N, C-alpha and C positions, 0 to 999 in steps of 0.2 A: 198978028195973032201971037199971043204969048206962049212960049214953050214951057212945058212942065219941068219942075226941078229934077235934077239927075237922080236923086235918091228915090223919087216916086217911080221913075222909069225902071230903075233896077228892081224895086219891089214888085212892080207889075210884071216884069219879065220873069222873075223868080217864081211868082205865083203861077204864071202860065206854064213854066217848066215843070211844075209839080202836077200838072194835069188835074187841076181842081182840088189839090191837097191844101188844106187851110190849117196852119198851126194855131192851136188854141191854148195860150198860156193860162194857168190857173194856180192859185195857192190853196192848199188843203191843210188846215190846221189839225193837229192831233189832239185828241181829248186826254190821252193818258201820258203825254210827255215821255216818250220812250227814252230811258237813260242809257247812255253809251259808256259811262264810267261808273265810279262809285255813286250810289244813290244817296245823296245827302240833301233832303228837302226839309221843309219846316217840321214835318212829323218826325223825322229822324233826329231832330234836335230838341224835341220836347222833354226828353229825360234830363237835360242839363238844368241844374239849379244853381244860380249864382251863389258862390260862397260855400256850397255844399258838395257839388260834384267834383271828383278828383281827376287828376291826369290819367290815372290807371283806368278809371271807369270810361273815360272818353276813348282811350285806346282800345278797350275791350268792345265797345259799342260801334265805333266808327272805323276802327282799324288804324293802320299806320298813316300819318298825315303825308301829304305830298310835299310839304315844306315844314321845317320846324327850326327854331332858333338853336343852333348848335351849342352855344355857350351854356345856357342854363335851362333850355327847353321851356321858356315862359310863353311861347307862342306856337300854336299849331295852325297850319293853313291847309284846308282841304279844297280840292278843285273837282267840280262835277260838270259833265257835259250832258246835254239832253237835246232831244230833237223836238223843236217847236211845231214843225209841220213840214210839208213838202211842196216844192215848186214843181208843178207837173206841166208838161207840154204834150198835148194830144194832137194827133193829125187826123183831121176830118176829111174823108174822101166821099165820093158819091155813093159808096157802098157801106158807109158807117164809119166807125172809128178805126183808123188804120194803124194804130200803135201809139207809142208814146215813151216818155222818159220821165223819171221821178228823181228830183235832186233834193236831198234833205236840207232843211233850214235849221242849223244847229245853234244852240245857245250855251252859255257857260255861266256858272255861278261859283263864287269863291266864299268859303266859310272860314273865318278866322276866330280862333278861340284863345284867349289870353288867361294865363294862370298867375297866381301870386307865388311868393317864395315857398309856401307850404304845399304847393301843387293843387290848389283849389281854383276852380274857374272864377274869374272876376269880370270877364266880358266875352260876349258872343256877338259876331256880326256876320250877316249874310248879304252878299252883293252879287 
């Protein structure tokens, strides 16, 4: 007779040790994308018009950039973090849900804005 693999034996023993507790992992996406840093999404960038919007207007609307070109300030880079959803682990017991833990699934976006020598926007990129 063939013996079961070791990892299955360990899992079975751990399950028995929990006295019928069953961990139930799940992913819960968020609809609102909770922002954890500066909120710079597509709507926040709609005011920018290539060739028209100035460096000062960008600073007033978006605030200080996270990175900028020190020499001539022809490039601003903004970094934004957001929460895409949560990884949750619930513990099912014979009496219902016995508790759980929620781990945020974070995302990041970078927005780079380039200016010409006159301080007007020439390029916007979001990644």
